[in-house]
N, CA, C and O atoms as CSV, one atom per row, in Angstrom:
chain,resi,resn,atom,element,x,y,z
A,1,ILE,N,N,0.853,-1.174,-0.014
A,1,ILE,CA,C,0.086,0.062,0.002
A,1,ILE,C,C,0.871,1.214,-0.062
A,1,ILE,O,O,2.024,1.166,0.368
A,2,THR,N,N,0.406,2.268,-0.548
A,2,THR,CA,C,0.961,3.684,-0.436
A,2,THR,C,C,0.224,4.553,0.270
A,2,THR,O,O,-0.964,4.660,-0.036
A,3,LEU,N,N,0.731,5.302,1.284
A,3,LEU,CA,C,0.044,6.177,2.131
A,3,LEU,C,C,0.663,7.561,1.984
A,3,LEU,O,O,1.828,7.785,2.314
A,4,GLY,N,N,-0.143,8.467,1.484
A,4,GLY,CA,C,0.280,9.813,1.155
A,4,GLY,C,C,-0.825,10.803,0.800
A,4,GLY,O,O,-1.695,11.026,1.642
A,5,THR,N,N,-0.851,11.324,-0.210
A,5,THR,CA,C,-1.963,12.139,-0.644
A,5,THR,C,C,-3.172,11.381,-0.690
A,5,THR,O,O,-4.259,11.925,-0.497
A,6,GLY,N,N,-3.059,10.165,-0.932
A,6,GLY,CA,C,-4.288,9.221,-0.827
A,6,GLY,C,C,-3.777,7.889,-0.587
A,6,GLY,O,O,-2.571,7.768,-0.375
A,7,LEU,N,N,-4.641,6.725,-0.593
A,7,LEU,CA,C,-4.336,5.327,-0.348
A,7,LEU,C,C,-4.229,4.668,-1.681
A,7,LEU,O,O,-5.246,4.547,-2.365
A,8,GLY,N,N,-3.006,4.206,-2.128
A,8,GLY,CA,C,-2.747,3.421,-3.189
A,8,GLY,C,C,-2.577,1.923,-2.798
A,8,GLY,O,O,-2.147,1.631,-1.682
A,9,SER,N,N,-2.907,0.993,-3.693
A,9,SER,CA,C,-2.732,-0.407,-3.454
A,9,SER,C,C,-2.307,-1.121,-4.646
A,9,SER,O,O,-2.476,-0.598,-5.748
A,10,ALA,N,N,-1.771,-2.268,-4.530
A,10,ALA,CA,C,-1.434,-3.238,-5.405
A,10,ALA,C,C,-1.353,-4.538,-4.760
A,10,ALA,O,O,-0.763,-4.668,-3.687
A,11,PHE,N,N,-1.944,-5.557,-5.389
A,11,PHE,CA,C,-1.844,-7.002,-4.989
A,11,PHE,C,C,-0.870,-7.735,-5.995
A,11,PHE,O,O,-1.158,-7.804,-7.189
A,12,LEU,N,N,0.243,-8.258,-5.501
A,12,LEU,CA,C,1.208,-8.918,-6.412
A,12,LEU,C,C,1.035,-10.478,-6.204
A,12,LEU,O,O,1.042,-11.067,-5.123
A,13,ILE,N,N,0.885,-11.006,-7.420
A,13,ILE,CA,C,0.776,-12.428,-7.505
A,13,ILE,C,C,1.924,-12.993,-8.570
A,13,ILE,O,O,1.864,-12.852,-9.791
A,14,GLY,N,N,3.017,-13.685,-7.811
A,14,GLY,CA,C,4.097,-14.025,-8.652
A,14,GLY,C,C,4.862,-12.931,-9.344
A,14,GLY,O,O,5.363,-13.037,-10.463
A,15,GLY,N,N,4.903,-11.874,-8.573
A,15,GLY,CA,C,5.602,-10.628,-8.975
A,15,GLY,C,C,4.798,-9.866,-10.048
A,15,GLY,O,O,5.319,-8.901,-10.608
A,16,LYS,N,N,3.591,-10.251,-10.342
A,16,LYS,CA,C,2.816,-9.310,-11.422
A,16,LYS,C,C,1.650,-8.752,-10.644
A,16,LYS,O,O,1.263,-9.346,-9.638
A,17,ARG,N,N,1.094,-7.686,-11.041
A,17,ARG,CA,C,-0.121,-6.945,-10.453
A,17,ARG,C,C,-1.253,-7.790,-10.594
A,17,ARG,O,O,-1.557,-8.100,-11.746
A,18,GLY,N,N,-1.974,-8.248,-9.604
A,18,GLY,CA,C,-3.219,-8.885,-9.625
A,18,GLY,C,C,-4.373,-7.958,-9.762
A,18,GLY,O,O,-4.403,-6.937,-9.074
A,19,VAL,N,N,-5.294,-8.228,-10.573
A,19,VAL,CA,C,-6.422,-7.283,-10.779
A,19,VAL,C,C,-7.779,-8.024,-10.459
A,19,VAL,O,O,-8.838,-7.396,-10.468
A,20,GLU,N,N,-7.729,-9.254,-10.201
A,20,GLU,CA,C,-8.913,-10.221,-9.923
A,20,GLU,C,C,-8.374,-11.386,-9.174
A,20,GLU,O,O,-7.185,-11.688,-9.077
A,21,GLY,N,N,-9.476,-12.054,-8.615
A,21,GLY,CA,C,-9.012,-13.402,-8.015
A,21,GLY,C,C,-9.300,-13.310,-6.536
A,21,GLY,O,O,-9.800,-12.314,-6.015
A,22,LEU,N,N,-8.997,-14.274,-5.969
A,22,LEU,CA,C,-9.347,-14.543,-4.506
A,22,LEU,C,C,-8.679,-13.432,-3.665
A,22,LEU,O,O,-7.461,-13.289,-3.562
A,23,GLY,N,N,-9.650,-12.638,-3.055
A,23,GLY,CA,C,-9.374,-11.611,-2.183
A,23,GLY,C,C,-8.797,-10.246,-2.727
A,23,GLY,O,O,-8.348,-9.388,-1.966
A,24,VAL,N,N,-8.843,-10.106,-4.096
A,24,VAL,CA,C,-8.448,-9.035,-4.814
A,24,VAL,C,C,-9.587,-8.206,-5.267
A,24,VAL,O,O,-10.361,-8.632,-6.124
A,25,PRO,N,N,-9.730,-6.968,-4.691
A,25,PRO,CA,C,-10.824,-6.165,-5.137
A,25,PRO,C,C,-10.604,-5.828,-6.614
A,25,PRO,O,O,-9.538,-6.087,-7.173
A,26,GLU,N,N,-11.636,-5.243,-7.234
A,26,GLU,CA,C,-11.563,-4.985,-8.595
A,26,GLU,C,C,-10.366,-4.012,-8.876
A,26,GLU,O,O,-10.199,-3.014,-8.174
A,27,ASP,N,N,-9.598,-4.306,-9.846
A,27,ASP,CA,C,-8.372,-3.599,-10.222
A,27,ASP,C,C,-7.263,-3.649,-9.103
A,27,ASP,O,O,-6.185,-3.094,-9.317
A,28,GLY,N,N,-7.483,-4.245,-8.018
A,28,GLY,CA,C,-6.519,-4.303,-6.853
A,28,GLY,C,C,-6.654,-2.996,-6.075
A,28,GLY,O,O,-5.754,-2.735,-5.276
A,29,TRP,N,N,-7.677,-2.141,-6.216
A,29,TRP,CA,C,-7.721,-0.898,-5.620
A,29,TRP,C,C,-8.557,-0.940,-4.331
A,29,TRP,O,O,-9.664,-1.477,-4.287
A,30,LEU,N,N,-7.976,-0.354,-3.305
A,30,LEU,CA,C,-8.590,-0.163,-2.066
A,30,LEU,C,C,-9.198,1.217,-1.674
A,30,LEU,O,O,-10.085,1.331,-0.829
A,31,TYR,N,N,-8.649,2.248,-2.353
A,31,TYR,CA,C,-8.904,3.578,-2.031
A,31,TYR,C,C,-10.437,3.866,-1.852
A,31,TYR,O,O,-10.812,4.637,-0.969
A,32,HIS,N,N,-11.294,3.262,-2.669
A,32,HIS,CA,C,-12.678,3.523,-2.662
A,32,HIS,C,C,-13.537,2.543,-1.763
A,32,HIS,O,O,-14.764,2.628,-1.723
A,33,GLN,N,N,-12.898,1.716,-1.129
A,33,GLN,CA,C,-13.492,0.761,-0.114
A,33,GLN,C,C,-13.917,1.676,1.088
A,33,GLN,O,O,-13.369,2.733,1.399
A,34,MET,N,N,-15.009,1.075,1.723
A,34,MET,CA,C,-15.479,1.894,3.046
A,34,MET,C,C,-14.883,1.384,4.203
A,34,MET,O,O,-14.644,0.182,4.327
A,35,PHE,N,N,-14.595,2.317,5.160
A,35,PHE,CA,C,-14.240,1.972,6.524
A,35,PHE,C,C,-14.903,2.940,7.425
A,35,PHE,O,O,-14.713,4.154,7.357
A,36,GLN,N,N,-15.723,2.332,8.308
A,36,GLN,CA,C,-16.521,3.066,9.405
A,36,GLN,C,C,-17.417,4.148,8.606
A,36,GLN,O,O,-17.528,5.273,9.092
A,37,GLY,N,N,-18.014,3.847,7.470
A,37,GLY,CA,C,-18.869,4.724,6.902
A,37,GLY,C,C,-18.117,5.914,6.074
A,37,GLY,O,O,-18.708,6.936,5.724
A,38,ARG,N,N,-16.872,5.680,5.832
A,38,ARG,CA,C,-16.036,6.651,5.041
A,38,ARG,C,C,-15.289,5.986,3.977
A,38,ARG,O,O,-14.971,4.799,4.057
A,39,ILE,N,N,-15.043,6.631,3.118
A,39,ILE,CA,C,-14.102,6.134,1.919
A,39,ILE,C,C,-12.692,6.115,2.529
A,39,ILE,O,O,-12.233,7.082,3.137
A,40,ALA,N,N,-12.003,4.920,2.329
A,40,ALA,CA,C,-10.693,4.652,2.953
A,40,ALA,C,C,-9.769,5.737,2.565
A,40,ALA,O,O,-9.040,6.174,3.456
A,41,ASP,N,N,-9.685,6.224,1.424
A,41,ASP,CA,C,-8.895,7.191,0.916
A,41,ASP,C,C,-8.948,8.483,1.680
A,41,ASP,O,O,-7.960,9.217,1.709
A,42,ASP,N,N,-10.087,8.795,2.313
A,42,ASP,CA,C,-10.138,9.873,3.131
A,42,ASP,C,C,-9.696,9.634,4.598
A,42,ASP,O,O,-9.524,10.540,5.412
A,43,VAL,N,N,-9.545,8.411,4.825
A,43,VAL,CA,C,-9.175,7.977,6.313
A,43,VAL,C,C,-7.685,7.737,6.469
A,43,VAL,O,O,-7.044,8.125,7.446
A,44,PHE,N,N,-7.164,7.056,5.415
A,44,PHE,CA,C,-5.859,6.570,5.477
A,44,PHE,C,C,-5.028,7.317,4.334
A,44,PHE,O,O,-4.668,6.759,3.297
A,45,SER,N,N,-4.771,8.646,4.657
A,45,SER,CA,C,-4.013,9.507,3.760
A,45,SER,C,C,-3.521,10.588,4.830
A,45,SER,O,O,-3.806,10.555,6.028
A,46,ILE,N,N,-2.738,11.546,4.197
A,46,ILE,CA,C,-2.301,12.672,4.905
A,46,ILE,C,C,-3.409,13.495,5.442
A,46,ILE,O,O,-3.436,13.915,6.599
A,47,ARG,N,N,-4.278,13.696,4.591
A,47,ARG,CA,C,-5.572,14.716,5.018
A,47,ARG,C,C,-6.398,13.828,6.010
A,47,ARG,O,O,-6.999,14.395,6.923
A,48,GLY,N,N,-6.454,12.595,5.892
A,48,GLY,CA,C,-7.213,11.751,6.939
A,48,GLY,C,C,-6.594,11.844,8.332
A,48,GLY,O,O,-7.257,12.025,9.353
A,49,LEU,N,N,-5.209,11.700,8.285
A,49,LEU,CA,C,-4.342,11.860,9.513
A,49,LEU,C,C,-4.581,13.250,10.118
A,49,LEU,O,O,-4.897,13.361,11.303
A,50,LEU,N,N,-4.425,14.354,9.279
A,50,LEU,CA,C,-4.495,15.585,9.825
A,50,LEU,C,C,-5.947,15.807,10.330
A,50,LEU,O,O,-6.055,16.549,11.307
A,51,ARG,N,N,-7.003,15.309,9.841
A,51,ARG,CA,C,-8.331,15.446,10.280
A,51,ARG,C,C,-8.428,14.725,11.676
A,51,ARG,O,O,-9.088,15.189,12.606
A,52,ARG,N,N,-7.788,13.670,11.737
A,52,ARG,CA,C,-7.836,12.870,12.993
A,52,ARG,C,C,-7.136,13.679,14.096
A,52,ARG,O,O,-7.581,13.761,15.241
A,53,ALA,N,N,-6.062,14.242,13.690
A,53,ALA,CA,C,-5.296,15.081,14.669
A,53,ALA,C,C,-6.218,16.216,15.101
A,53,ALA,O,O,-6.306,16.463,16.303
A,54,GLU,N,N,-6.929,16.942,14.187
A,54,GLU,CA,C,-7.732,18.048,14.485
A,54,GLU,C,C,-8.792,17.625,15.464
A,54,GLU,O,O,-9.034,18.262,16.489
A,55,GLN,N,N,-9.421,16.510,15.104
A,55,GLN,CA,C,-10.513,15.951,15.957
A,55,GLN,C,C,-10.086,15.685,17.385
A,55,GLN,O,O,-10.916,15.667,18.294
A,56,ALA,N,N,-8.696,15.464,17.601
A,56,ALA,CA,C,-8.096,15.135,18.929
A,56,ALA,C,C,-7.661,16.500,19.548
A,56,ALA,O,O,-7.124,16.561,20.654
A,57,GLY,N,N,-7.922,17.591,18.774
A,57,GLY,CA,C,-7.571,18.873,19.431
A,57,GLY,C,C,-6.194,19.299,19.223
A,57,GLY,O,O,-5.697,20.203,19.895
A,58,LEU,N,N,-5.541,18.650,18.280
A,58,LEU,CA,C,-4.039,18.925,17.989
A,58,LEU,C,C,-3.988,19.840,16.744
A,58,LEU,O,O,-4.833,19.771,15.853
A,59,ARG,N,N,-3.002,20.654,16.736
A,59,ARG,CA,C,-2.738,21.561,15.538
A,59,ARG,C,C,-1.598,21.053,14.816
A,59,ARG,O,O,-0.514,20.923,15.385
A,60,ALA,N,N,-1.773,20.742,13.545
A,60,ALA,CA,C,-0.750,20.086,12.788
A,60,ALA,C,C,-1.063,20.526,11.404
A,60,ALA,O,O,-2.247,20.493,11.068
A,61,SER,N,N,-0.171,20.933,10.553
A,61,SER,CA,C,-0.362,21.236,9.122
A,61,SER,C,C,0.347,20.164,8.256
A,61,SER,O,O,0.174,20.149,7.037
A,62,GLU,N,N,1.177,19.232,8.911
A,62,GLU,CA,C,1.830,18.127,8.130
A,62,GLU,C,C,2.009,16.990,9.236
A,62,GLU,O,O,2.048,17.260,10.436
A,63,PRO,N,N,2.109,15.769,8.757
A,63,PRO,CA,C,2.243,14.633,9.547
A,63,PRO,C,C,3.409,14.713,10.630
A,63,PRO,O,O,3.223,14.320,11.782
A,64,LYS,N,N,4.552,15.213,10.223
A,64,LYS,CA,C,5.703,15.346,11.112
A,64,LYS,C,C,5.514,16.083,12.395
A,64,LYS,O,O,6.268,15.963,13.361
A,65,GLU,N,N,4.456,16.855,12.347
A,65,GLU,CA,C,4.226,17.796,13.567
A,65,GLU,C,C,3.384,17.054,14.520
A,65,GLU,O,O,3.251,17.499,15.660
A,66,ILE,N,N,2.780,15.923,14.144
A,66,ILE,CA,C,2.142,15.034,15.080
A,66,ILE,C,C,2.911,14.209,15.993
A,66,ILE,O,O,3.410,13.187,15.521
A,67,THR,N,N,3.102,14.488,17.282
A,67,THR,CA,C,3.966,13.880,18.181
A,67,THR,C,C,3.083,12.992,19.167
A,67,THR,O,O,3.623,12.230,19.969
A,68,ASP,N,N,1.790,13.117,19.077
A,68,ASP,CA,C,0.832,12.316,19.923
A,68,ASP,C,C,0.946,10.769,19.655
A,68,ASP,O,O,0.319,10.301,18.704
A,69,SER,N,N,1.621,10.058,20.349
A,69,SER,CA,C,1.875,8.578,20.032
A,69,SER,C,C,0.508,7.801,20.135
A,69,SER,O,O,0.314,6.800,19.446
A,70,GLU,N,N,-0.397,8.270,20.978
A,70,GLU,CA,C,-1.734,7.594,20.962
A,70,GLU,C,C,-2.471,7.709,19.572
A,70,GLU,O,O,-3.170,6.812,19.101
A,71,LEU,N,N,-2.229,8.919,18.981
A,71,LEU,CA,C,-2.984,9.119,17.729
A,71,LEU,C,C,-2.416,8.330,16.570
A,71,LEU,O,O,-3.172,7.887,15.705
A,72,TRP,N,N,-1.160,8.148,16.524
A,72,TRP,CA,C,-0.381,7.218,15.670
A,72,TRP,C,C,-0.768,5.894,15.877
A,72,TRP,O,O,-1.000,5.234,14.864
A,73,LEU,N,N,-0.905,5.295,17.100
A,73,LEU,CA,C,-1.346,3.935,17.463
A,73,LEU,C,C,-2.646,3.895,16.946
A,73,LEU,O,O,-2.844,2.951,16.181
A,74,GLU,N,N,-3.630,4.685,17.152
A,74,GLU,CA,C,-4.958,4.608,16.561
A,74,GLU,C,C,-5.042,4.465,15.071
A,74,GLU,O,O,-5.821,3.692,14.514
A,75,PHE,N,N,-4.201,5.249,14.460
A,75,PHE,CA,C,-4.086,5.284,12.969
A,75,PHE,C,C,-3.691,3.899,12.516
A,75,PHE,O,O,-4.271,3.372,11.567
A,76,GLY,N,N,-2.663,3.263,13.209
A,76,GLY,CA,C,-2.135,1.856,12.875
A,76,GLY,C,C,-3.153,0.879,12.971
A,76,GLY,O,O,-3.357,0.043,12.091
A,77,ARG,N,N,-3.869,0.980,14.144
A,77,ARG,CA,C,-4.902,0.115,14.554
A,77,ARG,C,C,-6.004,0.103,13.532
A,77,ARG,O,O,-6.393,-0.952,13.031
A,78,ASP,N,N,-6.489,1.233,13.233
A,78,ASP,CA,C,-7.629,1.400,12.197
A,78,ASP,C,C,-7.190,0.901,10.893
A,78,ASP,O,O,-7.941,0.201,10.214
A,79,LEU,N,N,-5.933,1.247,10.479
A,79,LEU,CA,C,-5.433,0.726,9.167
A,79,LEU,C,C,-5.337,-0.770,9.171
A,79,LEU,O,O,-5.643,-1.355,8.132
A,80,GLY,N,N,-4.958,-1.438,10.186
A,80,GLY,CA,C,-4.956,-2.700,10.297
A,80,GLY,C,C,-6.376,-3.501,10.168
A,80,GLY,O,O,-6.591,-4.476,9.447
A,81,ARG,N,N,-7.192,-2.918,10.953
A,81,ARG,CA,C,-8.548,-3.319,10.906
A,81,ARG,C,C,-9.124,-3.223,9.558
A,81,ARG,O,O,-9.833,-4.145,9.156
A,82,PHE,N,N,-8.908,-2.277,8.875
A,82,PHE,CA,C,-9.314,-2.018,7.501
A,82,PHE,C,C,-8.677,-3.104,6.574
A,82,PHE,O,O,-9.417,-3.766,5.847
A,83,LEU,N,N,-7.423,-3.293,6.578
A,83,LEU,CA,C,-6.648,-4.113,5.629
A,83,LEU,C,C,-6.796,-5.613,5.931
A,83,LEU,O,O,-6.602,-6.419,5.021
A,84,LYS,N,N,-7.124,-6.021,7.148
A,84,LYS,CA,C,-7.223,-7.373,7.781
A,84,LYS,C,C,-7.911,-8.287,6.838
A,84,LYS,O,O,-7.332,-9.292,6.426
A,85,PRO,N,N,-9.192,-7.968,6.454
A,85,PRO,CA,C,-9.961,-8.864,5.589
A,85,PRO,C,C,-9.397,-9.076,4.174
A,85,PRO,O,O,-9.464,-10.154,3.583
A,86,PHE,N,N,-8.887,-8.064,3.726
A,86,PHE,CA,C,-8.244,-8.172,2.372
A,86,PHE,C,C,-7.036,-8.928,2.543
A,86,PHE,O,O,-6.764,-9.750,1.668
A,87,VAL,N,N,-6.280,-8.791,3.507
A,87,VAL,CA,C,-4.878,-9.584,3.728
A,87,VAL,C,C,-5.220,-11.044,3.805
A,87,VAL,O,O,-4.636,-11.893,3.130
A,88,GLU,N,N,-6.286,-11.332,4.736
A,88,GLU,CA,C,-6.653,-12.649,5.055
A,88,GLU,C,C,-7.216,-13.254,3.770
A,88,GLU,O,O,-6.756,-14.345,3.432
A,89,ASN,N,N,-8.105,-12.712,3.053
A,89,ASN,CA,C,-8.779,-13.230,1.904
A,89,ASN,C,C,-7.794,-13.527,0.815
A,89,ASN,O,O,-7.937,-14.526,0.110
A,90,PHE,N,N,-6.829,-12.718,0.659
A,90,PHE,CA,C,-5.778,-12.846,-0.320
A,90,PHE,C,C,-4.704,-13.760,0.086
A,90,PHE,O,O,-3.995,-14.304,-0.761
A,91,ARG,N,N,-4.555,-13.950,1.327
A,91,ARG,CA,C,-3.620,-14.928,1.918
A,91,ARG,C,C,-2.225,-14.350,1.652
A,91,ARG,O,O,-1.294,-15.026,1.217
A,92,ALA,N,N,-2.150,-12.972,1.965
A,92,ALA,CA,C,-0.800,-12.222,1.811
A,92,ALA,C,C,0.332,-12.748,2.524
A,92,ALA,O,O,0.211,-13.096,3.699
A,93,ASP,N,N,1.488,-12.838,1.871
A,93,ASP,CA,C,2.733,-13.104,2.705
A,93,ASP,C,C,3.302,-11.851,3.316
A,93,ASP,O,O,4.001,-11.943,4.324
A,94,LYS,N,N,3.049,-10.709,2.775
A,94,LYS,CA,C,3.571,-9.484,3.347
A,94,LYS,C,C,2.770,-8.323,3.031
A,94,LYS,O,O,2.165,-8.297,1.960
A,95,VAL,N,N,2.700,-7.358,3.846
A,95,VAL,CA,C,2.071,-5.988,3.383
A,95,VAL,C,C,3.201,-5.007,3.561
A,95,VAL,O,O,3.764,-4.811,4.638
A,96,LEU,N,N,3.494,-4.398,2.414
A,96,LEU,CA,C,4.525,-3.153,2.365
A,96,LEU,C,C,3.900,-1.878,2.455
A,96,LEU,O,O,2.997,-1.552,1.684
A,97,VAL,N,N,4.307,-1.188,3.298
A,97,VAL,CA,C,3.872,0.203,3.495
A,97,VAL,C,C,4.860,1.260,2.875
A,97,VAL,O,O,5.977,1.476,3.345
A,98,LEU,N,N,4.387,1.836,1.877
A,98,LEU,CA,C,5.224,2.838,1.096
A,98,LEU,C,C,4.627,4.154,1.045
A,98,LEU,O,O,3.553,4.301,1.628
A,99,GLY,N,N,5.199,5.232,0.381
A,99,GLY,CA,C,4.618,6.499,0.315
A,99,GLY,C,C,5.029,7.489,1.368
A,99,GLY,O,O,5.828,7.215,2.263
A,100,GLY,N,N,4.479,8.583,1.225
A,100,GLY,CA,C,4.790,9.683,2.202
A,100,GLY,C,C,4.846,9.439,3.538
A,100,GLY,O,O,5.791,9.826,4.226
A,101,LEU,N,N,3.740,8.715,4.049
A,101,LEU,CA,C,3.549,8.360,5.458
A,101,LEU,C,C,4.448,7.285,5.860
A,101,LEU,O,O,4.588,7.109,7.071
A,102,SER,N,N,5.136,6.468,4.971
A,102,SER,CA,C,5.963,5.410,5.449
A,102,SER,C,C,7.177,5.892,6.232
A,102,SER,O,O,7.798,5.142,6.986
A,103,GLY,N,N,7.496,7.180,6.026
A,103,GLY,CA,C,8.616,7.647,6.963
A,103,GLY,C,C,8.249,7.709,8.413
A,103,GLY,O,O,9.083,7.897,9.299
A,104,ALA,N,N,6.866,7.530,8.636
A,104,ALA,CA,C,6.599,7.623,10.206
A,104,ALA,C,C,6.135,6.213,10.458
A,104,ALA,O,O,5.365,6.061,11.407
A,105,PHE,N,N,6.489,5.152,9.747
A,105,PHE,CA,C,6.062,3.760,10.037
A,105,PHE,C,C,6.348,3.370,11.385
A,105,PHE,O,O,5.526,2.699,12.008
A,106,ASP,N,N,7.539,3.758,11.943
A,106,ASP,CA,C,7.793,3.400,13.385
A,106,ASP,C,C,6.734,3.738,14.322
A,106,ASP,O,O,6.576,3.051,15.331
A,107,SER,N,N,5.958,4.795,14.057
A,107,SER,CA,C,5.107,5.378,14.896
A,107,SER,C,C,3.860,4.634,14.900
A,107,SER,O,O,3.195,4.728,15.931
A,108,PHE,N,N,3.412,3.921,13.966
A,108,PHE,CA,C,2.181,3.091,13.963
A,108,PHE,C,C,2.416,1.735,13.622
A,108,PHE,O,O,1.415,1.025,13.532
A,109,GLN,N,N,3.631,1.176,13.393
A,109,GLN,CA,C,3.856,-0.138,12.901
A,109,GLN,C,C,3.401,-1.256,14.062
A,109,GLN,O,O,3.005,-2.374,13.729
A,110,LYS,N,N,3.486,-0.898,15.255
A,110,LYS,CA,C,3.289,-1.872,16.264
A,110,LYS,C,C,1.713,-2.141,16.283
A,110,LYS,O,O,1.326,-3.309,16.307
A,111,SER,N,N,0.865,-1.165,16.274
A,111,SER,CA,C,-0.584,-1.348,16.273
A,111,SER,C,C,-1.060,-1.942,15.039
A,111,SER,O,O,-1.985,-2.755,15.066
A,112,LEU,N,N,-0.458,-1.572,13.888
A,112,LEU,CA,C,-0.725,-2.053,12.595
A,112,LEU,C,C,-0.526,-3.719,12.482
A,112,LEU,O,O,-1.330,-4.533,12.028
A,113,ASN,N,N,0.712,-3.940,13.002
A,113,ASN,CA,C,1.151,-5.420,13.072
A,113,ASN,C,C,0.288,-6.296,13.979
A,113,ASN,O,O,0.030,-7.476,13.741
A,114,GLN,N,N,-0.151,-5.570,15.092
A,114,GLN,CA,C,-1.024,-6.462,15.961
A,114,GLN,C,C,-2.242,-6.935,15.198
A,114,GLN,O,O,-2.686,-8.061,15.426
A,115,GLN,N,N,-2.814,-6.128,14.294
A,115,GLN,CA,C,-4.032,-6.448,13.670
A,115,GLN,C,C,-3.616,-7.479,12.490
A,115,GLN,O,O,-4.382,-8.389,12.171
A,116,LEU,N,N,-2.358,-7.288,11.859
A,116,LEU,CA,C,-2.010,-8.079,10.699
A,116,LEU,C,C,-1.155,-9.223,10.992
A,116,LEU,O,O,-0.576,-9.783,10.062
A,117,GLN,N,N,-1.011,-9.644,12.257
A,117,GLN,CA,C,-0.093,-10.660,12.744
A,117,GLN,C,C,1.439,-10.605,12.171
A,117,GLN,O,O,2.077,-11.584,11.784
A,118,GLY,N,N,1.828,-9.439,12.196
A,118,GLY,CA,C,3.255,-9.074,11.971
A,118,GLY,C,C,3.610,-9.130,10.597
A,118,GLY,O,O,4.797,-9.311,10.326
A,119,LEU,N,N,2.627,-8.983,9.524
A,119,LEU,CA,C,2.838,-9.037,8.159
A,119,LEU,C,C,3.400,-7.759,7.557
A,119,LEU,O,O,4.015,-7.822,6.492
A,120,ALA,N,N,3.207,-6.536,8.221
A,120,ALA,CA,C,3.307,-5.330,7.754
A,120,ALA,C,C,4.905,-4.858,7.911
A,120,ALA,O,O,5.505,-5.035,8.972
A,121,GLY,N,N,5.438,-4.331,6.915
A,121,GLY,CA,C,6.736,-3.810,6.964
A,121,GLY,C,C,6.890,-2.603,6.054
A,121,GLY,O,O,6.059,-2.365,5.178
A,122,ASP,N,N,7.922,-1.867,6.260
A,122,ASP,CA,C,8.101,-0.582,5.629
A,122,ASP,C,C,8.998,-0.945,4.314
A,122,ASP,O,O,9.909,-1.772,4.326
A,123,GLY,N,N,8.615,-0.242,3.263
A,123,GLY,CA,C,9.357,-0.457,2.031
A,123,GLY,C,C,10.533,0.643,1.971
A,123,GLY,O,O,10.633,1.449,2.895
A,124,GLN,N,N,11.316,0.670,1.012
A,124,GLN,CA,C,12.508,1.464,0.723
A,124,GLN,C,C,12.214,2.692,-0.108
A,124,GLN,O,O,13.036,3.599,-0.238
A,125,LEU,N,N,11.037,2.692,-0.656
A,125,LEU,CA,C,10.727,3.752,-1.714
A,125,LEU,C,C,10.104,5.017,-1.224
A,125,LEU,O,O,10.191,6.061,-1.869
A,126,GLU,N,N,9.463,4.923,-0.063
A,126,GLU,CA,C,8.799,6.228,0.497
A,126,GLU,C,C,7.956,6.904,-0.590
A,126,GLU,O,O,7.013,6.386,-1.187
A,127,GLY,N,N,8.433,8.118,-0.751
A,127,GLY,CA,C,7.575,9.146,-1.603
A,127,GLY,C,C,7.780,8.691,-3.144
A,127,GLY,O,O,7.003,9.183,-3.963
A,128,GLU,N,N,8.615,7.928,-3.526
A,128,GLU,CA,C,8.730,7.490,-4.899
A,128,GLU,C,C,7.779,6.479,-5.299
A,128,GLU,O,O,7.479,6.359,-6.487
A,129,ALA,N,N,7.255,5.704,-4.356
A,129,ALA,CA,C,6.243,4.688,-4.588
A,129,ALA,C,C,5.220,4.871,-5.502
A,129,ALA,O,O,5.010,4.059,-6.403
A,130,PRO,N,N,4.447,6.064,-5.307
A,130,PRO,CA,C,3.325,6.317,-6.125
A,130,PRO,C,C,3.692,6.595,-7.587
A,130,PRO,O,O,2.950,6.230,-8.500
A,131,LEU,N,N,4.789,7.215,-7.791
A,131,LEU,CA,C,5.173,7.471,-9.172
A,131,LEU,C,C,5.688,6.184,-9.872
A,131,LEU,O,O,5.490,6.036,-11.078
A,132,LEU,N,N,6.298,5.314,-9.190
A,132,LEU,CA,C,6.694,3.996,-9.743
A,132,LEU,C,C,5.516,3.078,-10.140
A,132,LEU,O,O,5.437,2.375,-11.147
A,133,GLY,N,N,4.560,3.238,-9.080
A,133,GLY,CA,C,3.301,2.483,-9.507
A,133,GLY,C,C,2.497,2.906,-10.452
A,133,GLY,O,O,1.778,2.108,-11.052
A,134,ALA,N,N,2.498,4.261,-10.732
A,134,ALA,CA,C,1.778,4.847,-11.782
A,134,ALA,C,C,2.448,4.469,-13.178
A,134,ALA,O,O,1.780,4.219,-14.180
A,135,ALA,N,N,3.806,4.456,-13.136
A,135,ALA,CA,C,4.513,4.077,-14.368
A,135,ALA,C,C,4.146,2.610,-14.592
A,135,ALA,O,O,3.777,2.210,-15.696
A,136,ALA,N,N,4.251,1.840,-13.553
A,136,ALA,CA,C,4.007,0.349,-13.984
A,136,ALA,C,C,2.566,0.115,-14.448
A,136,ALA,O,O,2.321,-0.713,-15.326
A,137,LEU,N,N,1.565,0.885,-13.826
A,137,LEU,CA,C,0.326,0.719,-14.445
A,137,LEU,C,C,0.174,1.110,-15.868
A,137,LEU,O,O,-0.441,0.407,-16.670
A,138,PHE,N,N,0.746,2.248,-16.178
A,138,PHE,CA,C,0.867,2.730,-17.522
A,138,PHE,C,C,1.353,1.708,-18.554
A,138,PHE,O,O,0.806,1.466,-19.630
A,139,GLU,N,N,2.572,1.090,-18.014
A,139,GLU,CA,C,3.133,0.154,-18.819
A,139,GLU,C,C,2.171,-1.134,-19.086
A,139,GLU,O,O,2.057,-1.629,-20.208
A,140,ASP,N,N,1.508,-1.609,-17.962
A,140,ASP,CA,C,0.652,-2.720,-18.070
A,140,ASP,C,C,-0.477,-2.478,-18.981
A,140,ASP,O,O,-0.900,-3.400,-19.678
A,141,ARG,N,N,-1.105,-1.053,-19.032
A,141,ARG,CA,C,-2.173,-0.833,-19.884
A,141,ARG,C,C,-1.889,-0.670,-21.504
A,141,ARG,O,O,-2.670,-0.969,-22.407
A,142,PHE,N,N,-0.594,-0.129,-21.624
A,142,PHE,CA,C,-0.200,0.209,-23.008
A,142,PHE,C,C,0.870,-0.587,-23.619
A,142,PHE,O,O,1.486,-0.188,-24.607
A,143,SER,N,N,1.119,-1.819,-22.985
A,143,SER,CA,C,2.248,-2.423,-23.642
A,143,SER,C,C,1.746,-3.805,-24.059
A,143,SER,O,O,2.495,-4.580,-24.655
């Protein structure tokens, strides 16, 4: 998954992007799925995190200003609860967290992994992940 300006996702099967099959939502996209009555993209993104901080009475204009560990733990817990049925149905071996919010992975990884039985890890691409994903999607569609 990529967490940043939005929620990006890809399901890999044998190193190739899965767009259908057991546990794979249409096109492998999670952003439009619902979580607690809201679209996941609005919850698991920078704007969702900042909204969560505002509701907790914290002032932050960017994620690095959020130092409340409980807020990060709740974010990880909720992300894990959202991902869990997809991870279980897909029988995922690993969940990689990439994108702009992956730089804060240490802040929410414990509560995320409690929900996902330790399957979540951070990737090495951070902010480059969405661009590389878009390039791969373009190549899949037009090659």
